[in-house]
Backbone as JSON, one array per atom type, in Angstrom:
{
  "sequence": "MDHLGPLTFNGIRFALGTLVLIPLFHGRVTRSIIPKAILAGSILFAGAALQQWGIVYTTAGKAGFITGLYMVFVPLLGFITGNNENRYVWSGVVLSLAGLWLLSFYKGFTEVNPGDLLVLAGAFMWAIHVRLIGRFAPSCDPGGFAVVQFGTVAMISFISAMILGENTSGVMGAWLPLVYSGVLSVGAAFTIQIFAQRDVKPAPAALIMSLEAAFAALGGWLILGEGMAHRELLGAFLMFAGMAVSQIRSKE",
  "N": [[0.82, -1.2, -0.01], [2.18, 1.12, 0.22], [3.03, 1.68, -2.26], [1.06, 1.22, -4.22], [-2.42, 1.8, -5.18], [-5.36, 0.51, -3.49], [-7.2, -0.82, -5.25], [-5.74, -1.25, -7.54], [-3.71, -2.86, -6.54], [-5.24, -5.13, -5.79], [-6.33, -5.8, -8.3], [-3.96, -6.59, -9.77], [-2.98, -8.71, -8.19], [-5.0, -10.64, -8.29], [-5.19, -11.01, -11.02], [-2.72, -12.26, -11.39], [-3.13, -14.58, -9.89], [-5.18, -15.69, -11.47], [-3.79, -16.19, -13.89], [-2.0, -18.15, -13.03], [-3.67, -20.31, -12.63], [-4.94, -20.78, -15.1], [-3.48, -22.45, -16.97], [-3.86, -24.94, -15.7], [-6.62, -25.32, -15.32], [-8.22, -24.34, -17.4], [-9.68, -25.78, -19.26], [-11.81, -26.7, -17.88], [-13.74, -24.86, -17.56], [-17.07, -24.24, -17.87], [-20.22, -23.43, -19.54], [-22.31, -23.34, -17.7], [-21.02, -22.75, -15.3], [-20.07, -20.18, -15.45], [-21.96, -17.86, -14.89], [-22.47, -18.18, -12.15], [-19.86, -18.1, -11.1], [-19.1, -15.5, -11.79], [-20.89, -13.99, -10.21], [-20.0, -14.8, -7.62], [-17.39, -13.8, -7.83], [-17.82, -11.05, -8.05], [-18.82, -10.47, -5.49], [-16.6, -11.2, -4.02], [-14.74, -9.33, -5.01], [-15.87, -7.0, -3.87], [-15.56, -7.52, -1.12], [-12.73, -7.72, -0.87], [-11.9, -5.27, -1.84], [-13.07, -3.4, -0.07], [-11.83, -4.15, 2.31], [-9.09, -3.62, 1.69], [-9.21, -0.87, 1.28], [-10.09, 0.0, 3.81], [-7.9, -0.71, 5.45], [-6.08, 1.2, 4.95], [-6.88, 3.34, 6.53], [-7.16, 2.45, 9.14], [-5.83, 0.55, 11.99], [-3.71, -2.37, 11.83], [-4.29, -4.31, 13.8], [-6.95, -3.69, 14.61], [-8.22, -4.01, 12.12], [-7.74, -6.72, 11.7], [-9.23, -7.92, 13.72], [-11.88, -6.96, 13.19], [-12.36, -7.92, 10.58], [-12.31, -10.62, 11.16], [-14.8, -10.94, 12.18], [-16.47, -12.01, 10.32], [-16.86, -14.71, 10.79], [-18.91, -14.74, 12.52], [-20.97, -13.56, 11.11], [-21.44, -15.49, 9.06], [-22.84, -17.84, 10.17], [-24.97, -16.34, 11.06], [-26.13, -15.31, 8.75], [-26.96, -17.74, 7.75], [-28.97, -18.37, 9.58], [-30.81, -16.37, 9.05], [-31.56, -16.98, 6.47], [-32.84, -19.35, 6.92], [-31.3, -21.6, 7.31], [-30.41, -23.01, 9.82], [-27.79, -23.34, 12.26], [-26.23, -25.85, 14.36], [-26.01, -26.09, 17.98], [-23.41, -26.5, 18.68], [-21.85, -25.29, 16.72], [-22.47, -22.58, 17.19], [-21.39, -22.4, 19.78], [-18.72, -22.82, 19.12], [-18.3, -20.47, 17.63], [-18.47, -18.54, 19.65], [-16.26, -19.22, 21.33], [-14.14, -18.9, 19.45], [-14.41, -16.22, 18.84], [-13.81, -15.02, 21.27], [-11.14, -15.84, 21.46], [-10.06, -14.53, 19.21], [-10.33, -11.91, 19.97], [-8.5, -11.77, 22.15], [-6.13, -12.22, 20.73], [-5.99, -10.2, 18.76], [-7.21, -7.73, 19.46], [-7.38, -6.92, 22.16], [-7.38, -4.63, 23.78], [-9.58, -3.11, 23.2], [-12.02, -0.9, 21.65], [-11.13, 2.39, 21.09], [-11.9, 4.39, 19.47], [-14.01, 4.89, 16.62], [-13.41, 4.86, 13.2], [-13.65, 5.9, 9.71], [-12.26, 3.85, 8.31], [-12.61, 1.57, 9.95], [-15.33, 1.06, 9.59], [-15.4, 0.53, 6.86], [-13.87, -1.84, 6.74], [-15.54, -3.45, 8.3], [-17.82, -3.6, 6.66], [-16.59, -4.95, 4.58], [-16.12, -7.4, 5.86], [-18.66, -8.4, 6.06], [-19.21, -8.85, 3.36], [-17.28, -10.89, 2.91], [-18.45, -12.9, 4.36], [-20.85, -13.37, 2.94], [-19.69, -14.32, 0.67], [-18.46, -16.72, 1.52], [-20.8, -18.17, 2.07], [-21.88, -18.27, -0.53], [-19.97, -19.8, -1.88], [-20.21, -22.19, -0.49], [-22.69, -22.87, -1.39], [-22.4, -23.1, -4.18], [-20.16, -24.67, -4.73], [-20.45, -27.6, -4.45], [-21.8, -28.29, -6.86], [-20.28, -27.39, -8.97], [-17.32, -27.44, -11.02], [-14.43, -27.0, -9.16], [-11.87, -25.94, -10.06], [-12.38, -24.74, -12.62], [-14.36, -22.91, -11.8], [-12.81, -21.27, -10.08], [-11.02, -20.03, -11.88], [-12.74, -18.35, -13.44], [-13.96, -16.84, -11.4], [-11.72, -15.42, -10.15], [-10.72, -14.08, -12.37], [-12.89, -12.35, -12.84], [-12.77, -10.7, -10.52], [-10.27, -9.49, -10.93], [-10.75, -8.06, -13.32], [-12.89, -6.3, -12.65], [-11.61, -4.84, -10.67], [-9.44, -3.61, -12.02], [-10.86, -1.95, -13.84], [-12.22, -0.28, -12.09], [-10.07, 0.94, -10.78], [-9.0, 2.42, -12.88], [-11.12, 4.17, -13.35], [-11.14, 5.63, -11.01], [-8.68, 6.76, -11.11], [-6.29, 5.75, -9.98], [-2.85, 5.56, -8.91], [-0.41, 3.78, -10.73], [2.24, 3.51, -10.91], [3.98, 2.38, -9.1], [4.43, -0.37, -9.26], [6.75, -2.04, -9.5], [7.99, -1.53, -7.13], [6.41, -2.91, -5.39], [6.57, -5.56, -6.04], [7.23, -8.03, -4.74], [5.26, -8.5, -2.56], [3.07, -8.56, -4.29], [3.53, -10.83, -5.92], [3.62, -12.84, -4.0], [1.02, -12.66, -2.77], [-0.58, -12.97, -5.03], [0.1, -15.49, -6.2], [0.21, -17.4, -4.03], [-1.73, -16.59, -2.02], [-4.13, -15.96, -3.53], [-4.03, -17.69, -5.95], [-3.46, -20.22, -4.75], [-4.56, -20.47, -2.01], [-7.31, -19.39, -1.98], [-8.31, -20.99, -4.03], [-8.09, -23.56, -2.97], [-9.93, -23.24, -0.95], [-12.39, -23.37, -2.39], [-12.34, -25.98, -3.4], [-12.42, -27.34, -0.95], [-14.82, -26.56, 0.27], [-16.72, -28.06, -0.93], [-17.19, -30.21, 0.69], [-17.32, -29.23, 3.28], [-19.38, -27.45, 5.5], [-20.64, -24.05, 5.35], [-20.47, -22.48, 7.88], [-18.7, -23.88, 9.78], [-16.48, -23.82, 8.0], [-15.95, -21.07, 7.88], [-15.12, -20.66, 10.55], [-12.77, -22.23, 10.58], [-11.26, -20.91, 8.64], [-10.87, -18.53, 9.93], [-8.8, -19.02, 11.6], [-6.55, -17.96, 10.6], [-5.64, -15.75, 12.0], [-4.65, -16.85, 14.35], [-2.62, -18.51, 13.29], [-0.97, -16.61, 12.17], [-0.01, -15.29, 14.47], [1.32, -17.46, 15.68], [3.15, -18.13, 13.67], [4.72, -15.76, 13.57], [5.95, -16.02, 16.01], [7.36, -18.56, 15.83], [8.86, -18.36, 13.41], [9.78, -15.71, 12.96], [10.72, -15.0, 15.42], [9.32, -13.42, 17.14], [7.93, -12.21, 20.18], [5.53, -13.93, 22.21], [2.85, -13.36, 24.06], [1.18, -14.49, 27.09], [-1.61, -14.07, 26.85], [-1.89, -14.12, 24.13], [-1.22, -16.72, 23.45], [-3.28, -17.99, 24.81], [-5.45, -17.0, 23.4], [-5.0, -18.09, 20.85], [-5.26, -20.81, 21.55], [-8.01, -20.86, 22.29], [-9.2, -20.27, 19.82], [-8.52, -22.5, 18.28], [-9.8, -24.38, 19.82], [-12.48, -23.55, 19.46], [-12.81, -24.05, 16.73], [-12.57, -26.88, 16.87], [-14.75, -27.59, 18.51], [-16.86, -26.76, 16.9], [-17.05, -28.78, 15.01], [-18.35, -30.91, 16.11], [-20.98, -33.16, 15.85], [-24.35, -32.54, 16.08], [-26.84, -34.35, 17.91], [-29.39, -33.68, 18.07]],
  "CA": [[-0.03, 0.01, 0.01], [3.09, 2.29, 0.1], [3.38, 1.82, -3.69], [-0.09, 1.09, -5.11], [-3.7, 1.97, -4.59], [-5.95, -0.74, -3.12], [-7.85, -1.49, -6.37], [-4.64, -1.7, -8.45], [-3.09, -4.03, -5.86], [-6.14, -6.3, -5.97], [-6.34, -6.19, -9.74], [-2.74, -7.3, -10.21], [-2.79, -10.01, -7.57], [-6.06, -11.55, -8.76], [-4.78, -11.36, -12.37], [-1.66, -13.25, -11.24], [-3.83, -15.81, -9.45], [-5.87, -16.27, -12.62], [-2.79, -16.71, -14.84], [-1.41, -19.37, -12.5], [-4.62, -21.38, -12.71], [-5.43, -21.03, -16.43], [-2.92, -23.69, -17.59], [-4.38, -26.14, -15.03], [-8.11, -25.54, -15.24], [-8.97, -23.62, -18.43], [-10.5, -26.73, -19.95], [-12.94, -27.06, -16.99], [-14.71, -23.75, -17.57], [-18.26, -24.56, -18.64], [-21.19, -22.34, -19.58], [-23.08, -23.29, -16.43], [-20.24, -22.24, -14.21], [-19.76, -18.73, -15.65], [-22.79, -16.86, -14.16], [-22.25, -18.41, -10.72], [-18.52, -17.6, -10.72], [-19.11, -14.04, -11.88], [-21.59, -13.5, -9.02], [-19.09, -14.98, -6.47], [-16.25, -12.95, -8.04], [-18.24, -9.7, -7.75], [-18.85, -10.33, -4.05], [-15.21, -11.3, -3.6], [-14.2, -8.04, -5.28], [-16.36, -6.04, -2.88], [-14.92, -7.79, 0.15], [-11.3, -7.44, -0.96], [-11.67, -3.82, -2.05], [-13.43, -2.72, 1.17], [-10.79, -4.5, 3.27], [-7.91, -2.87, 1.37], [-9.46, 0.58, 1.56], [-10.16, 0.18, 5.27], [-6.57, -0.87, 6.05], [-5.41, 2.52, 4.74], [-7.26, 4.29, 7.51], [-7.22, 1.87, 10.48], [-4.67, -0.22, 12.36], [-3.74, -3.83, 11.48], [-4.93, -5.1, 14.85], [-8.39, -3.53, 14.49], [-8.66, -4.61, 10.91], [-7.77, -8.2, 11.87], [-10.4, -8.35, 14.55], [-13.14, -6.65, 12.52], [-12.49, -8.87, 9.52], [-12.61, -11.94, 11.76], [-16.23, -11.02, 12.53], [-17.28, -12.74, 9.32], [-17.2, -16.03, 11.27], [-20.24, -14.59, 13.21], [-21.88, -13.22, 10.09], [-21.77, -16.62, 8.26], [-24.03, -18.53, 10.7], [-26.1, -15.44, 11.18], [-26.79, -15.32, 7.45], [-27.66, -19.0, 7.63], [-30.17, -18.28, 10.37], [-31.73, -15.44, 8.38], [-32.09, -17.69, 5.28], [-33.51, -20.6, 7.27], [-30.33, -22.71, 7.44], [-29.9, -22.92, 11.22], [-26.61, -24.11, 12.64], [-26.45, -26.47, 15.64], [-25.5, -25.35, 19.13], [-21.96, -26.63, 18.73], [-21.34, -24.26, 15.81], [-22.53, -21.34, 17.88], [-20.39, -22.48, 20.82], [-17.43, -22.6, 18.45], [-18.17, -19.05, 17.3], [-18.18, -17.76, 20.88], [-14.89, -19.49, 21.69], [-13.25, -18.3, 18.53], [-14.48, -14.77, 18.94], [-13.03, -14.65, 22.49], [-9.75, -16.02, 21.18], [-9.63, -13.48, 18.27], [-10.2, -10.71, 20.77], [-7.23, -11.83, 22.86], [-5.06, -12.14, 19.79], [-5.89, -9.02, 17.87], [-7.75, -6.41, 19.82], [-7.86, -7.06, 23.56], [-7.45, -3.36, 24.41], [-10.85, -2.53, 22.93], [-12.14, 0.2, 20.69], [-11.02, 3.76, 21.67], [-12.68, 5.24, 18.59], [-14.39, 4.25, 15.38], [-13.13, 5.73, 12.09], [-14.17, 5.37, 8.44], [-11.59, 2.63, 7.96], [-13.24, 0.48, 10.64], [-16.6, 0.78, 8.95], [-15.09, -0.11, 5.55], [-13.49, -3.23, 7.05], [-16.75, -4.13, 8.75], [-18.6, -3.89, 5.42], [-15.88, -6.01, 3.91], [-16.3, -8.66, 6.58], [-20.0, -8.89, 5.7], [-19.05, -9.38, 2.02], [-16.6, -12.14, 3.01], [-19.46, -13.84, 4.87], [-21.69, -13.71, 1.78], [-18.84, -15.1, -0.29], [-18.34, -18.06, 2.08], [-22.12, -18.79, 1.85], [-22.07, -18.55, -1.93], [-19.09, -20.9, -2.25], [-20.79, -23.34, 0.11], [-23.85, -23.3, -2.22], [-22.05, -23.39, -5.56], [-19.02, -25.62, -4.9], [-20.84, -28.97, -4.73], [-22.33, -28.55, -8.21], [-19.39, -26.78, -9.95], [-15.89, -27.85, -10.98], [-13.72, -25.96, -8.44], [-10.86, -25.27, -10.86], [-13.0, -23.84, -13.62], [-14.98, -21.87, -11.04], [-11.77, -20.39, -9.59], [-10.55, -19.22, -12.95], [-13.7, -17.28, -13.79], [-14.15, -15.96, -10.23], [-10.57, -14.55, -9.96], [-10.71, -13.18, -13.51], [-13.87, -11.34, -12.59], [-12.21, -9.82, -9.51], [-9.23, -8.7, -11.58], [-11.31, -7.15, -14.35], [-13.64, -5.17, -11.97], [-10.58, -4.04, -9.93], [-8.74, -2.74, -12.99], [-11.79, -0.93, -14.38], [-12.5, 0.66, -10.93], [-8.88, 1.7, -10.56], [-8.89, 3.41, -13.95], [-12.17, 5.2, -13.18], [-10.76, 6.49, -9.85], [-7.4, 7.36, -11.38], [-5.24, 5.31, -9.03], [-1.48, 5.52, -9.34], [0.08, 2.44, -11.02], [3.67, 3.61, -11.2], [4.82, 1.73, -8.07], [4.32, -1.83, -9.36], [8.05, -2.67, -9.27], [8.34, -1.47, -5.73], [5.55, -3.82, -4.63], [6.54, -6.82, -6.74], [7.26, -9.2, -3.86], [3.93, -8.77, -2.01], [2.15, -8.89, -5.36], [3.72, -12.23, -6.36], [3.19, -13.76, -2.93], [-0.42, -12.65, -2.61], [-1.19, -13.46, -6.25], [0.32, -16.93, -6.4], [-0.12, -18.24, -2.89], [-3.0, -16.24, -1.36], [-5.19, -16.11, -4.44], [-3.93, -18.89, -6.72], [-3.48, -21.46, -3.97], [-5.5, -20.54, -0.86], [-8.7, -19.23, -2.43], [-8.73, -22.15, -4.87], [-8.25, -24.68, -1.99], [-11.24, -23.0, -0.27], [-13.48, -23.84, -3.28], [-12.34, -27.43, -3.35], [-12.72, -27.83, 0.41], [-16.21, -26.29, 0.61], [-17.61, -29.11, -1.45], [-17.47, -31.18, 1.8], [-17.37, -28.53, 4.53], [-20.46, -26.49, 5.47], [-20.15, -22.64, 5.43], [-20.17, -21.95, 9.2], [-17.43, -24.5, 10.16], [-15.45, -23.35, 7.1], [-15.58, -19.72, 8.33], [-14.35, -20.77, 11.76], [-11.49, -22.76, 10.21], [-10.48, -19.88, 7.94], [-10.52, -17.43, 10.89], [-7.58, -19.37, 12.3], [-5.4, -17.17, 10.07], [-5.11, -14.89, 13.08], [-3.84, -17.73, 15.24], [-1.45, -18.98, 12.57], [-0.12, -15.45, 12.07], [0.7, -15.09, 15.73], [2.22, -18.6, 15.86], [4.26, -17.98, 12.7], [5.65, -14.71, 14.04], [6.71, -16.59, 17.17], [8.21, -19.61, 15.41], [9.71, -18.05, 12.25], [10.38, -14.37, 13.08], [11.28, -14.84, 16.72], [8.55, -12.46, 17.88], [7.45, -12.61, 21.53], [4.15, -14.33, 22.25], [2.38, -13.21, 25.42], [0.27, -15.55, 27.58], [-2.89, -13.84, 26.35], [-1.94, -14.53, 22.7], [-1.31, -18.21, 23.43], [-4.65, -18.39, 25.21], [-6.31, -16.64, 22.28], [-4.79, -19.11, 19.8], [-5.87, -22.04, 22.01], [-9.43, -20.72, 22.22], [-9.63, -20.34, 18.44], [-8.45, -23.9, 17.89], [-10.89, -25.07, 20.52], [-13.72, -23.18, 18.84], [-12.86, -24.85, 15.52], [-12.82, -28.29, 17.14], [-16.14, -27.72, 18.98], [-17.8, -26.62, 15.79], [-17.08, -30.0, 14.19], [-19.2, -31.91, 16.8], [-22.22, -33.28, 15.17], [-25.42, -32.5, 17.05], [-27.78, -35.44, 17.84], [-30.71, -33.18, 18.3]],
  "C": [[0.84, 1.28, 0.01], [3.33, 2.59, -1.38], [2.2, 1.87, -4.61], [-1.37, 1.43, -4.37], [-4.33, 0.61, -4.37], [-6.58, -1.53, -4.3], [-6.8, -2.03, -7.37], [-3.97, -2.9, -7.85], [-3.94, -5.27, -6.02], [-6.25, -6.76, -7.4], [-5.14, -7.02, -10.15], [-2.67, -8.65, -9.51], [-3.84, -11.03, -7.97], [-5.8, -11.93, -10.24], [-3.66, -12.39, -12.33], [-2.19, -14.58, -10.84], [-4.54, -16.5, -10.59], [-4.89, -16.9, -13.64], [-2.18, -18.0, -14.36], [-2.34, -20.52, -12.71], [-5.04, -21.7, -14.12], [-4.84, -22.28, -17.05], [-3.44, -25.04, -16.99], [-5.8, -26.41, -15.3], [-8.89, -24.92, -16.39], [-9.98, -24.52, -19.14], [-11.77, -27.09, -19.13], [-13.98, -25.92, -16.92], [-15.86, -24.09, -18.47], [-19.28, -23.41, -18.61], [-22.01, -22.26, -18.32], [-22.35, -22.68, -15.28], [-20.16, -20.73, -14.26], [-20.65, -17.78, -14.84], [-22.57, -16.95, -12.63], [-20.9, -17.81, -10.25], [-18.41, -16.13, -10.83], [-19.8, -13.4, -10.7], [-20.63, -13.58, -7.81], [-17.92, -14.02, -6.57], [-16.61, -11.5, -7.7], [-18.31, -9.47, -6.29], [-17.42, -10.38, -3.48], [-14.48, -9.99, -3.85], [-14.6, -7.0, -4.21], [-15.68, -6.24, -1.54], [-13.45, -7.4, 0.17], [-11.03, -5.9, -1.08], [-11.99, -3.07, -0.72], [-12.37, -2.94, 2.24], [-9.52, -3.66, 2.99], [-8.05, -1.38, 1.63], [-9.44, 0.85, 3.04], [-8.83, 0.15, 5.95], [-5.81, 0.44, 5.9], [-5.66, 3.48, 5.9], [-7.34, 3.71, 8.97], [-5.99, 1.05, 10.75], [-4.84, -1.7, 11.95], [-4.5, -4.63, 12.52], [-6.49, -4.95, 14.78], [-8.94, -4.14, 13.26], [-8.76, -6.12, 10.99], [-8.95, -8.67, 12.69], [-11.7, -8.13, 13.81], [-13.37, -7.62, 11.4], [-12.86, -10.26, 9.99], [-14.09, -12.06, 12.13], [-17.07, -11.73, 11.49], [-17.6, -14.15, 9.82], [-18.51, -15.96, 12.11], [-21.3, -14.35, 12.14], [-22.37, -14.45, 9.28], [-22.95, -17.41, 8.87], [-25.2, -17.69, 10.87], [-26.88, -15.35, 9.84], [-27.57, -16.61, 7.22], [-28.93, -18.99, 8.4], [-31.23, -17.45, 9.7], [-32.42, -16.16, 7.18], [-32.69, -19.05, 5.6], [-32.61, -21.79, 7.4], [-29.69, -22.64, 8.77], [-28.73, -23.78, 11.47], [-26.94, -24.74, 14.03], [-25.77, -25.71, 16.76], [-23.99, -25.46, 19.27], [-21.26, -25.6, 17.87], [-21.28, -22.9, 16.53], [-21.59, -21.26, 19.05], [-19.0, -22.24, 20.31], [-17.22, -21.17, 18.11], [-17.8, -18.23, 18.51], [-16.75, -17.96, 21.36], [-13.88, -18.82, 20.79], [-13.21, -16.78, 18.56], [-13.69, -14.25, 20.16], [-11.53, -14.79, 22.22], [-9.25, -14.91, 20.19], [-9.48, -12.22, 19.0], [-8.87, -10.65, 21.53], [-6.04, -11.65, 21.91], [-4.89, -10.78, 19.14], [-6.27, -7.67, 18.48], [-8.23, -6.39, 21.28], [-8.0, -5.72, 24.29], [-8.8, -2.61, 24.18], [-10.81, -1.4, 21.92], [-12.05, 1.56, 21.44], [-11.84, 4.69, 20.78], [-12.97, 4.45, 17.32], [-14.16, 5.25, 14.23], [-13.66, 5.17, 10.81], [-13.57, 4.02, 8.04], [-12.23, 1.38, 8.64], [-14.56, 0.09, 10.0], [-16.42, 0.14, 7.56], [-14.74, -1.58, 5.75], [-14.67, -4.07, 7.47], [-17.63, -4.54, 7.54], [-17.91, -5.02, 4.63], [-16.05, -7.35, 4.54], [-17.68, -9.24, 6.26], [-19.96, -9.48, 4.26], [-18.31, -10.71, 2.03], [-17.59, -13.22, 3.45], [-20.38, -14.29, 3.75], [-20.94, -14.56, 0.86], [-18.69, -16.5, 0.24], [-19.66, -18.84, 1.87], [-22.29, -19.15, 0.41], [-21.2, -19.73, -2.35], [-19.69, -22.19, -1.7], [-22.02, -23.81, -0.73], [-23.46, -23.8, -3.55], [-21.04, -24.56, -5.7], [-19.43, -27.05, -5.15], [-21.26, -29.27, -6.17], [-21.43, -27.99, -9.31], [-18.02, -27.4, -9.9], [-15.12, -26.75, -10.29], [-12.66, -25.26, -9.24], [-11.38, -24.31, -11.8], [-13.69, -22.66, -12.94], [-13.97, -20.82, -10.58], [-11.26, -19.47, -10.73], [-11.49, -18.08, -13.33], [-13.9, -16.32, -12.65], [-13.0, -14.95, -10.09], [-10.46, -13.59, -11.16], [-11.7, -12.08, -13.4], [-13.4, -10.3, -11.58], [-11.17, -8.9, -10.13], [-9.8, -7.65, -12.52], [-12.01, -5.95, -13.65], [-12.67, -4.27, -11.28], [-9.87, -3.09, -10.86], [-9.64, -1.6, -13.53], [-12.03, 0.14, -13.31], [-11.3, 1.51, -10.7], [-8.66, 2.73, -11.59], [-9.91, 4.53, -13.75], [-11.76, 6.19, -12.05], [-9.36, 7.1, -10.02], [-6.3, 6.97, -10.42], [-3.85, 5.26, -9.72], [-1.03, 4.08, -9.57], [1.55, 2.41, -11.26], [4.56, 2.84, -10.2], [4.81, 0.22, -8.11], [5.61, -2.53, -9.04], [8.41, -2.59, -7.8], [7.54, -2.4, -4.86], [5.55, -5.24, -5.21], [6.51, -8.04, -5.84], [5.88, -9.49, -3.21], [2.91, -9.16, -3.1], [2.25, -10.37, -5.77], [3.25, -13.18, -5.27], [1.68, -13.8, -2.85], [-1.15, -13.16, -3.86], [-1.08, -14.94, -6.41], [-0.14, -17.79, -5.24], [-1.45, -17.86, -2.26], [-4.19, -16.47, -2.28], [-5.14, -17.45, -5.2], [-4.06, -20.17, -5.91], [-4.6, -21.43, -2.93], [-6.94, -20.39, -1.19], [-9.2, -20.43, -3.2], [-8.97, -23.37, -3.93], [-9.56, -24.51, -1.27], [-12.43, -23.56, -1.05], [-13.52, -25.34, -3.24], [-12.85, -27.94, -2.03], [-14.2, -27.67, 0.76], [-17.19, -27.2, -0.07], [-18.06, -30.09, -0.33], [-17.64, -30.54, 3.13], [-18.47, -27.47, 4.52], [-19.87, -25.07, 5.72], [-19.7, -22.18, 6.82], [-18.89, -22.56, 9.74], [-16.26, -24.02, 9.28], [-15.0, -21.94, 7.51], [-14.73, -19.76, 9.6], [-12.93, -21.28, 11.49], [-10.63, -21.69, 9.54], [-10.12, -18.71, 8.88], [-9.29, -17.75, 11.69], [-6.37, -18.69, 11.63], [-4.82, -16.24, 11.1], [-4.17, -15.67, 14.0], [-2.56, -18.14, 14.52], [-0.47, -17.79, 12.36], [0.7, -15.19, 13.33], [1.71, -16.19, 15.98], [3.42, -18.5, 14.9], [5.23, -16.91, 13.08], [6.56, -15.19, 15.18], [7.74, -17.6, 16.68], [9.24, -19.19, 14.37], [10.45, -16.72, 12.46], [10.97, -14.08, 14.43], [10.53, -13.74, 17.53], [8.05, -13.03, 19.17], [5.97, -12.98, 21.41], [3.67, -14.33, 23.71], [1.45, -14.31, 25.83], [-1.17, -15.35, 27.01], [-3.01, -14.27, 24.89], [-1.97, -16.05, 22.6], [-2.7, -18.67, 23.83], [-5.59, -18.1, 24.09], [-6.2, -17.68, 21.17], [-5.45, -20.44, 20.21], [-7.41, -21.97, 21.9], [-9.96, -20.83, 20.8], [-9.6, -21.77, 17.93], [-9.56, -24.72, 18.55], [-12.24, -24.8, 19.89], [-13.89, -23.95, 17.55], [-13.2, -26.3, 15.79], [-14.27, -28.5, 17.65], [-17.12, -27.66, 17.85], [-17.98, -27.87, 14.93], [-17.91, -31.12, 14.87], [-20.51, -31.96, 16.13], [-23.37, -33.42, 16.21], [-26.33, -33.74, 16.82], [-29.21, -35.02, 17.98], [-31.54, -33.31, 16.96]]
}
């Protein structure tokens, strides 16, 4: 974000992710997949754009916590649409939310700024996206779906960046984050999500994906030698516990 605008950053990284997948899955794109993938890609664009815009104006800790709220929004959307989750899923949400608070934002909100609201709106878009993937993944080829979805995000991002006149001259200065986020975050991680959600329901999937906060703290400790306070260890443990509890099958 020191070199590029948020829409340009998203456009390039999703374009890279698309290019990585095309040689593998271009033959799996079918006419029936395209409208579903375009819809999911449009929602993914909104979530990614709102998150990137919000990070410009808020702190990383606040953004991490607010984004993690999508694990609450996912079962809430299921409740609204008549797809109720069992009590173990809700228990997992409570445990994970407590753990996320300890990891990312235990000092609380001192003020709310526009960036916080943008990230919150982005979290709601992430929740809708998880629900859509849960609905579409069982009936679509995941590889072909990913190609169209990421291509949609890239195209909308580039068009929006041009309309808003974002600066694109800093591409070379941001090449390493672009390659990492394009190849691994988009090309690998988002694609794995589509494959996995053929067998995992949306609410448990959201809880599992929220563990990125716990893995970030653990990775900083193990790889970068960063200190890890007792509250952070407890937060990570609660998040893992919430994920485990959510997998219990209710007999009710």
